[in-house]
C-alpha angles and dihedrals in degrees: 000000000000121000118257117250123200132185121220150145124265108243101174139011100176095117122078113263091350136103129188111226125198112213117195124203133183127207140160117257108244096228107023096039091219122138110250127194120214129176135198133190123229128189109225133187114249106181099191099033089237101143125080133192111290095033119125112230140174116227128197127201116250140167114295111286096179140342093295106016116093097141135069129205108249101180140332148189114237119224114255112244116203 
């Protein structure tokens, strides 16, 4: 079975070799038929501490690395700073 891959936005990089990624999803409410946005935070392993808050990254599930980390950063687009 292939590993799941999610796209999200880096919210925090305060921990060593870890980034917190917010993943947003949209779905239709089963009764009211309105589109709802929900978000969830994932702790992901960032070996080189290269991603900063505001960067868009893709994370992939992996074996447990620590108590909270079950995802690793696969690739990302770093935010342009002017």
